[in-house]
C-alpha positions in Angstrom: -50.2 64.9 -99.1 -49.3 68.0 -101.2 -46.0 68.7 -102.8 -45.0 71.4 -100.3 -45.6 69.1 -97.4 -43.5 66.4 -99.0 -40.6 68.8 -99.5 -40.8 69.7 -95.8 -40.4 66.1 -94.7 -37.1 65.1 -93.2 -37.1 61.9 -95.2 -37.1 64.0 -98.4 -34.0 65.9 -97.2 -32.3 62.6 -96.4 -33.0 61.2 -99.9 -31.6 64.4 -101.4 -28.5 64.1 -99.3 -28.1 60.5 -100.2 -28.2 61.3 -103.9 -25.8 64.2 -103.4 -23.4 62.0 -101.5 -23.3 59.4 -104.2 -22.8 62.0 -106.8 -19.9 63.6 -104.8 -18.0 60.4 -104.2 -18.7 59.3 -107.8 -17.1 62.5 -109.1 -14.1 61.8 -106.9 -13.9 58.1 -107.9 -15.9 57.1 -111.0 -15.8 53.5 -109.8 -18.2 54.5 -107.0 -20.9 55.0 -109.7 -20.8 51.4 -110.8 -24.1 49.6 -110.0 -22.1 46.6 -108.7 -20.2 48.9 -106.3 -23.4 50.6 -105.1 -25.1 47.3 -104.5 -22.3 45.1 -103.1 -20.7 47.8 -101.0 -23.8 47.7 -98.8 -22.7 44.3 -97.6 -20.0 46.1 -95.5 -22.6 48.1 -93.5 -26.1 46.8 -94.1 -26.0 44.9 -90.8 -26.0 48.3 -89.1 -29.1 49.4 -91.0 -30.9 46.1 -90.1 -30.2 46.7 -86.4 -31.0 50.4 -86.5 -34.5 49.6 -87.9 -35.5 47.8 -84.7 -33.5 50.1 -82.5 -35.8 52.9 -83.7 -38.7 51.4 -81.9 -36.8 51.4 -78.6 -35.6 55.0 -79.0 -39.0 56.2 -79.8 -40.2 54.8 -76.5 -37.6 57.0 -74.8 -35.3 54.1 -74.2 -31.9 52.9 -75.6 -30.1 49.6 -76.1 -26.4 49.8 -76.0 -26.0 46.1 -76.0 -26.8 45.5 -79.7 -23.1 45.3 -80.7 -22.4 42.6 -78.1 -25.6 40.7 -79.2 -24.2 40.6 -82.8 -21.1 38.8 -81.5 -23.0 36.6 -79.1 -25.4 35.4 -81.8 -22.5 34.6 -84.2 -20.6 32.7 -81.5 -23.7 30.8 -80.6 -24.0 29.8 -84.2 -20.4 28.7 -84.3 -20.5 26.8 -81.0 -23.6 24.8 -82.0 -22.0 24.1 -85.4 -18.9 22.7 -83.8 -21.1 20.5 -81.6 -22.7 19.0 -84.7 -25.9 20.9 -84.8 -27.4 21.5 -88.2 -26.4 25.0 -89.5 -30.0 26.1 -90.0 -31.2 24.9 -86.6 -28.1 26.7 -85.1 -29.2 29.9 -87.0 -32.6 29.7 -85.5 -31.2 29.1 -82.0 -28.9 32.2 -82.5 -31.9 34.3 -83.4 -33.7 33.0 -80.3 -30.8 34.0 -78.2 -31.0 37.5 -79.6 -34.7 37.7 -78.7 -34.1 36.3 -75.3 -31.4 38.8 -74.3 -33.5 41.6 -75.6 -36.4 40.5 -73.4 -34.0 40.2 -70.5 -32.9 43.8 -71.0 -36.6 44.9 -70.8 -37.2 42.8 -67.7 -34.1 44.2 -66.0 -35.2 47.7 -66.8 -38.8 47.0 -65.6 -37.7 45.4 -62.3 -34.8 47.8 -61.4 -36.5 51.0 -62.6 -32.9 52.1 -63.6 -32.3 54.1 -66.8 -32.1 51.9 -69.9 -28.8 53.4 -70.8 -27.2 52.0 -67.6 -28.9 48.6 -67.8 -28.0 48.0 -71.5 -24.5 49.3 -71.0 -24.0 46.7 -68.3 -25.7 44.0 -70.2 -23.5 44.8 -73.2 -20.4 44.0 -71.2 -22.2 40.8 -69.9 -23.1 39.6 -73.4 -19.7 40.5 -74.8 -18.0 38.5 -72.0 -20.3 35.6 -72.5 -19.5 35.6 -76.2 -15.8 35.4 -75.4 -16.3 32.5 -73.0 -18.4 30.6 -75.6 -15.7 31.2 -78.2 -13.3 29.6 -75.8 -15.5 26.6 -75.4 -15.5 26.2 -79.2 -11.8 26.2 -79.2 -11.3 29.8 -80.4 -9.1 31.8 -78.1 -9.5 35.6 -77.8 -11.0 37.2 -80.9 -10.1 34.2 -83.1 -13.0 33.2 -85.3 -14.9 30.0 -85.7 -14.9 28.9 -89.3 -15.6 25.9 -91.5 -19.3 26.5 -91.8 -21.6 24.7 -94.3 -20.9 26.2 -97.8 -24.6 26.7 -98.2 -24.6 29.1 -95.2 -21.5 30.9 -96.3 -22.9 31.4 -99.8 -26.0 33.2 -98.5 -24.2 36.5 -98.5 -23.5 36.2 -102.3 -27.0 35.2 -103.3 -28.9 37.7 -105.5 -32.6 38.2 -105.4 -33.7 40.1 -108.6 -30.2 41.4 -109.0 -30.0 42.6 -105.3 -27.6 41.0 -102.8 -29.5 39.0 -100.2 -28.3 41.1 -97.2 -29.6 44.3 -98.9 -32.9 42.5 -99.9 -33.4 41.5 -96.2 -32.8 45.2 -95.2 -35.4 46.3 -97.7 -38.0 43.7 -96.6 -37.3 44.6 -93.0 -37.8 48.3 -93.7 -41.2 47.6 -95.2 -42.1 45.2 -92.3 -41.1 47.7 -89.6 -42.9 50.6 -91.4 -46.1 48.6 -91.4 -45.6 47.6 -87.7 -44.8 51.1 -86.5 -47.1 53.1 -88.6 -50.1 50.8 -89.3 -50.7 48.8 -86.1 -51.9 49.4 -82.5 -48.5 48.3 -81.3 -46.9 51.2 -83.2 -49.4 53.6 -81.6 -48.4 52.2 -78.2 -44.7 52.8 -79.0 -45.4 56.5 -79.8 -47.6 57.0 -76.8 -45.1 55.5 -74.4 -42.4 57.8 -75.8 -44.6 60.9 -75.6 -46.0 60.4 -72.1 -45.3 57.1 -70.2 -47.6 58.0 -67.4 -50.5 58.8 -69.7 -49.8 55.5 -71.5 -50.3 53.6 -68.2 -53.5 55.5 -67.4 -54.8 54.8 -70.9 -54.5 51.1 -70.4 -51.5 50.6 -72.7 -49.6 47.4 -71.8 -46.4 49.3 -71.3 -44.2 46.4 -70.1 -45.4 44.0 -72.8 -44.9 46.6 -75.5 -41.4 47.5 -74.3 -40.5 43.8 -74.0 -41.5 43.2 -77.6 -39.5 46.3 -78.8 -36.4 45.2 -77.0 -36.8 41.6 -78.1 -37.2 42.7 -81.7 -34.0 44.8 -81.4 -32.1 41.8 -80.0 -33.5 39.6 -82.8 -32.4 42.0 -85.5 -29.0 42.4 -83.9 -28.7 38.6 -83.9 -29.7 38.5 -87.5 -27.0 41.1 -88.3 -24.5 38.8 -86.5 -25.5 35.9 -88.7 -25.3 38.0 -91.8 -21.7 38.9 -90.9 -20.9 35.3 -90.1 -22.1 34.3 -93.6 -20.3 37.3 -95.3 -16.9 36.7 -93.6 -17.2 32.9 -93.5 -16.5 32.8 -89.8 -18.0 33.8 -86.4 -16.2 36.2 -84.0 -17.2 37.6 -80.7 -16.2 41.2 -81.7 -18.4 41.4 -84.8 -20.5 44.3 -83.4 -17.6 46.2 -81.7 -17.9 49.1 -84.1 -21.6 48.8 -85.0 -23.2 50.6 -82.0 -22.3 54.2 -82.9 -23.3 54.1 -86.6 -26.6 52.4 -85.6 -27.5 55.1 -83.1 -26.3 57.7 -85.6 -28.6 56.3 -88.3 -31.6 56.4 -85.9 -31.0 59.9 -84.7 -30.0 61.2 -88.2 -33.2 59.6 -89.5 -35.3 62.0 -87.4 -36.0 60.0 -84.3 -35.8 62.1 -81.1 -33.4 60.8 -78.5 -36.0 62.0 -76.0 -38.6 59.7 -77.5 -42.1 60.2 -78.9 -41.2 60.8 -82.6 -39.4 59.1 -85.5 -40.0 57.1 -88.6 -38.6 53.8 -90.0 -38.1 55.3 -93.5 -36.0 58.0 -92.0 -33.8 55.5 -90.3 -33.5 53.4 -93.4 -32.4 56.4 -95.5 -30.0 57.6 -92.8 -28.4 54.1 -92.5 -27.7 54.2 -96.2 -26.4 57.7 -95.9 -24.0 56.8 -93.1 -23.0 53.5 -94.7 -22.2 55.1 -98.1 -20.3 57.9 -96.3 -17.9 55.4 -94.8 -17.6 53.4 -98.0 -17.1 56.5 -100.1 -14.4 57.9 -97.8 -12.5 54.6 -97.9 -12.7 54.5 -101.7 -11.2 58.0 -102.0 -8.3 57.0 -99.6 -9.6 58.0 -96.2 -8.8 55.5 -93.4 -11.5 53.6 -91.6 -10.5 55.3 -88.3 -11.2 58.7 -89.8 -14.5 57.7 -91.3 -15.6 56.3 -87.9 -14.6 59.5 -86.2 -16.7 61.4 -88.8 -19.7 59.2 -88.0 -19.3 60.1 -84.3 -19.0 63.7 -85.1 -22.1 63.5 -87.3 -24.1 62.1 -84.4 -23.0 64.9 -82.1 -23.9 67.6 -84.7 -27.3 66.0 -85.4 -28.2 65.7 -81.8 -27.2 69.3 -81.1 -29.0 70.6 -84.2 -32.2 68.7 -83.3 -32.1 70.0 -79.7 -31.6 73.6 -80.9 -34.4 73.2 -83.4 -36.8 71.8 -80.7 -35.8 74.7 -78.4 -36.4 77.2 -81.2 -39.8 75.7 -82.0 -40.9 75.9 -78.3 -39.7 79.5 -78.1 -41.6 80.3 -81.3 -44.8 78.8 -80.0 -44.3 80.6 -76.6 -43.9 83.9 -78.4 -46.9 83.2 -80.6 -49.1 82.5 -77.6 -48.0 85.6 -75.8 -48.7 87.7 -78.9 -52.2 86.3 -79.1 -52.8 86.9 -75.4 -51.5 90.5 -75.8 -53.7 91.2 -78.8 -56.8 89.9 -77.0 -56.1 92.1 -73.9 -55.9 95.2 -76.2 
């Protein structure tokens, strides 16, 4: 890969924007430059990045999963309910991850059987999982959005553990990034993901196990959303059903901003990872310079609209350019 091609890659642009963003907020508040701030501020948003990595697979296939926020809360409440029933905290954690994989697989099954748009199915399942989390929290003795606390200190301390000077949640994000990059870009499964997104009918005729591939993609998304719920439970020292209430929009923003087409067929894990950091540091930086969280969330939503619009216009312009180029070649041959 030559230097010119590298500079044209969207990931290079994102990396440059990330550096510029950190420099901008650092100039406005020098405390933002502190290594401890840059590392530990990720604990406030890295769960979004972890979920976005797996969500990238689903969106590349041309689908969507709007239930990831509810799955975060459901997994956390599952952990809390089992803990209050005397289940070992680590076994409860594994069970919570299994719940995430299960509901992700159920999303895929519902989409396959009903043939309804994934947006509609996962929107409905999101309400179902969110309501289930509220019911389970009531069974654990927590009313409304009250949290379940009193976890094993070893579990609560996970969020503060450092691995080679890096907080554990951030380390998990980096490992997950490498793992999903290998899965998407170096395996047959990854090729199936792209083919389904580019042409589902061609994928079927080519012998691609479409349902199995989609089920794995949705199950992975549910598992990573559940992992995010456990990370938040450790970070806050309690489990609440509303943990993922504000996570959906930033996660989708990270995927789309990272270069994944909302129409499916294209995208990279590295782009999503960089975009997740970009969106996360944007919210952290705005709060550090005195901007309220409501405004920063609104800016994230506006960023998603702008990115989708720009990518749509870019794709339309590329198609128009190719069309004009073909017409010009045909005209020159006729002359």
